VMD Tcl script that draws the C-alpha trace (Angstrom):
set ca {
  {0.00 0.00 0.00}
  {1.30 3.49 -0.74}
  {2.74 5.15 2.33}
  {3.01 1.87 4.26}
  {6.45 1.93 5.85}
  {6.54 -1.66 7.06}
  {9.36 -3.89 5.85}
  {8.78 -5.60 2.54}
  {8.90 -9.38 2.67}
  {9.48 -9.66 6.43}
  {6.62 -10.92 8.56}
  {6.05 -11.67 12.22}
  {5.46 -15.39 12.60}
  {6.43 -18.04 15.12}
  {8.87 -19.68 12.68}
  {11.88 -18.17 14.44}
  {10.53 -18.46 17.98}
  {12.96 -21.22 18.94}
  {16.08 -19.90 17.22}
  {18.54 -17.05 17.54}
  {16.47 -15.24 14.89}
  {13.60 -14.77 17.39}
  {15.05 -11.34 18.20}
  {13.56 -10.07 14.93}
  {10.14 -10.06 16.61}
  {11.35 -7.24 18.88}
  {10.80 -5.06 15.82}
  {7.20 -6.25 15.41}
  {5.87 -2.71 14.86}
  {7.97 -2.41 11.70}
  {7.18 -5.86 10.28}
  {4.27 -7.17 8.26}
  {1.60 -9.40 9.66}
  {1.70 -12.93 8.12}
  {-1.03 -12.12 5.58}
  {0.78 -9.06 4.21}
  {4.13 -10.85 4.40}
  {2.78 -13.53 2.05}
  {1.87 -11.04 -0.68}
  {5.24 -11.06 -2.53}
  {5.14 -14.87 -2.79}
  {1.52 -14.86 -3.92}
  {2.26 -12.16 -6.48}
  {5.22 -14.08 -7.91}
  {3.31 -17.34 -7.99}
  {0.27 -15.96 -9.77}
  {1.92 -13.99 -12.57}
  {1.06 -15.18 -16.05}
  {4.68 -15.11 -17.20}
  {7.00 -15.27 -14.21}
  {10.58 -14.26 -14.94}
  {12.96 -17.19 -14.54}
  {16.67 -16.53 -14.62}
  {19.75 -18.70 -14.35}
  {21.58 -18.33 -11.04}
  {25.07 -16.85 -11.23}
  {28.12 -19.10 -11.28}
  {28.83 -18.16 -7.66}
  {25.29 -19.14 -6.64}
  {25.75 -22.58 -8.22}
  {28.97 -23.49 -6.37}
  {28.52 -26.62 -4.29}
  {31.07 -25.51 -1.68}
  {29.24 -22.21 -1.19}
  {25.92 -24.02 -0.81}
  {27.46 -26.36 1.78}
  {28.90 -23.44 3.77}
  {25.50 -21.70 3.72}
  {23.75 -24.90 4.83}
  {26.21 -25.42 7.70}
  {25.91 -21.79 8.87}
  {22.12 -21.97 8.74}
  {22.10 -25.25 10.70}
  {24.41 -23.78 13.33}
  {22.32 -20.60 13.72}
  {19.00 -22.43 13.93}
  {20.15 -25.50 15.83}
  {18.69 -27.76 13.14}
  {20.73 -30.75 12.05}
  {20.19 -33.20 9.23}
}
mol new
graphics top color blue
foreach p $ca { graphics top sphere $p radius 0.5 }
foreach p [lrange $ca 0 end-1] q [lrange $ca 1 end] { graphics top cylinder $p $q radius 0.2 }
display resetview
């Protein structure tokens, strides 16, 4: 909505409630509610001709993906 100063794409949910990321909810007044936070995904998924692009070479590196996975697991406490 025009003039809405809430963060785009960031919503208050309980997904991060048991991780280090739970601190994001301290900024609840600046975040979207779950319904508004879902709008970018709904918009992208309902476009007649969504733009699909090839990821960069850096984004396709296996070692980079593994490092990202390990960092995410460490931060969230989730293990495979």
